C-alpha positions in Angstrom: -16.5 19.9 162.9 -16.3 19.1 159.2 -17.8 15.7 158.4 -15.3 14.9 155.7 -11.5 15.5 155.5 -8.4 13.8 154.2 -5.0 13.3 155.6 -2.0 14.0 153.4 0.5 11.3 152.4 3.0 12.2 155.1 0.4 12.0 157.8 -0.7 8.6 156.5 2.9 7.3 156.5 3.6 8.5 160.0 0.3 7.2 161.4 0.8 3.8 159.6 4.3 3.5 160.9 3.3 4.3 164.5 0.4 1.8 164.3 2.7 -1.0 162.9 5.6 -0.4 165.2 3.9 0.5 168.5 1.0 -1.8 169.2 0.0 -0.2 172.5 -0.6 3.4 171.4 -3.5 5.2 169.8 -3.2 7.6 166.9 -5.7 10.4 166.7 -6.5 12.9 163.9 -7.8 16.3 165.0 -11.1 17.4 163.6 -9.8 20.9 162.7 -6.4 22.5 162.0 -4.8 23.4 165.3 -1.1 23.1 164.2 -1.1 19.4 165.3 -1.6 16.8 162.6 -1.5 13.6 164.8 -2.0 13.0 168.5 -0.5 9.8 169.8 -1.6 8.5 173.2 -1.0 5.6 175.5 -3.7 2.9 175.5 -5.6 4.6 178.3 -5.3 8.0 176.7 -3.6 9.5 179.8 -0.2 10.5 178.2 0.1 12.1 174.7 2.6 13.3 172.2 1.5 15.8 169.5 3.0 15.7 166.0 3.2 18.2 163.2 3.9 16.3 160.0 5.8 17.7 157.0 6.2 15.6 153.8 8.4 16.1 150.7 8.9 14.3 147.5 12.3 12.8 147.0 14.6 15.1 145.0 17.4 12.6 144.9 16.4 11.0 141.7 15.0 14.0 140.0 17.4 16.8 140.9 20.7 15.4 142.1 23.7 14.6 140.0 25.0 11.0 139.6 27.8 11.7 142.1 25.2 11.8 144.9 23.1 8.8 143.8 25.2 6.0 145.3 25.5 7.3 148.9 22.2 9.1 149.6 18.9 7.5 150.4 16.6 10.5 150.1 16.7 14.3 149.8 13.7 16.5 150.9 13.0 20.2 150.6 10.6 22.1 152.9 9.5 25.7 153.0 9.0 26.6 156.7 7.3 29.7 158.1 9.4 30.8 160.9 6.5 32.4 162.9 4.5 29.2 162.6 7.4 27.1 163.7 8.1 29.4 166.6 4.5 29.3 167.8 4.0 25.6 167.1 1.9 23.8 169.8 3.2 20.4 168.6 5.6 18.5 170.8 7.5 17.3 167.7 7.8 18.1 164.0 8.1 15.0 161.9 9.8 15.3 158.4 9.0 12.4 156.2 11.6 11.5 153.6 10.2 8.8 151.2 13.2 7.6 149.2 12.1 6.8 145.6 15.1 4.8 144.3 15.8 2.8 147.4 12.1 2.6 148.5 13.1 3.9 151.9 11.0 5.6 154.6 12.8 7.9 157.0 11.5 10.2 159.6 13.2 13.1 161.4 11.4 13.7 164.7 12.6 16.9 166.2 11.2 19.3 168.9 10.1 22.6 167.2 12.1 24.9 169.5 15.3 22.9 168.7 14.4 22.9 165.0 13.9 26.7 165.0 17.2 27.3 166.9 19.2 25.2 164.4 17.5 26.6 161.3 18.0 30.2 162.5 21.7 29.4 163.3 22.1 28.0 159.8 20.0 30.4 157.7 19.5 33.5 159.9 16.2 35.0 161.1 14.4 35.1 157.8 10.6 34.8 157.8 10.5 31.9 155.3 13.1 29.2 155.7 14.0 26.9 152.9 15.4 23.7 154.3 17.0 20.6 152.7 17.3 17.4 154.7 19.4 14.6 153.3 19.5 11.1 154.6 22.6 9.1 153.8 23.1 5.4 153.2 25.0 5.2 156.5 22.0 6.5 158.4 23.0 10.1 158.9 20.8 13.1 158.4 22.0 16.6 157.4 20.5 20.0 156.7 22.3 20.9 153.5 20.7 24.1 152.1 23.4 26.6 151.2 26.3 24.2 151.4 29.0 24.3 148.7 29.2 21.4 146.3 32.3 20.2 148.1 30.5 20.2 151.4 27.6 18.4 149.8 29.9 15.7 148.5 31.4 15.4 152.0 27.8 14.9 153.3 27.3 12.2 150.7 30.6 10.4 151.4 30.2 10.6 155.2 33.1 12.9 156.0 31.2 16.2 156.6 31.4 17.5 160.2 29.3 20.5 161.2 27.3 19.9 164.4 24.6 22.5 163.9 23.6 20.9 160.6 23.7 17.3 161.9 20.1 16.0 162.4 21.1 12.4 162.9 20.1 12.4 166.5 16.4 12.7 165.4 16.6 10.4 162.4 14.1 7.6 162.9 14.2 8.3 166.7 10.8 7.3 167.8 11.6 7.5 171.6 8.8 10.0 172.3 6.3 7.4 171.0 8.2 4.4 172.6 7.7 6.0 176.0 3.9 5.8 175.5 4.1 2.2 174.3 4.2 0.6 177.8 
């Protein structure tokens, strides 16, 4: 075991959020890289949920045109290794979207097998997957990489409809941790 290590910003935000919102759970940090960044257990450490955390800066303010600024909260970009995702031992992957302009914190908590299924359906079986997740002001979450400008504007204004790209079900859905909180 290495005596000193650091957690990255996303791991800190997730761990802090869990500790603030769920008083009856424990958050653990593994002593080595196992593909699990945080382990959350009930108070007696009998039941657990393992999390792989992915963090992105907010691209909304720095890269998005003014037409998107009003209706979006945060836009993140991740590079995902398909093989690592497919072999992930984590129960859930947590994508952290820290909205700069609105000072928002959003989390997409999705099972890795479902994430892989959706990303392969959207982007094909490529080894490295580039993924954009956008969170809207009306609390929807969409995977937008490769969408036309018109479809992007539809995501922004709340009219876009494509079920495979809809990640709203996992947006700020902490039910896996809530189940441990009793």
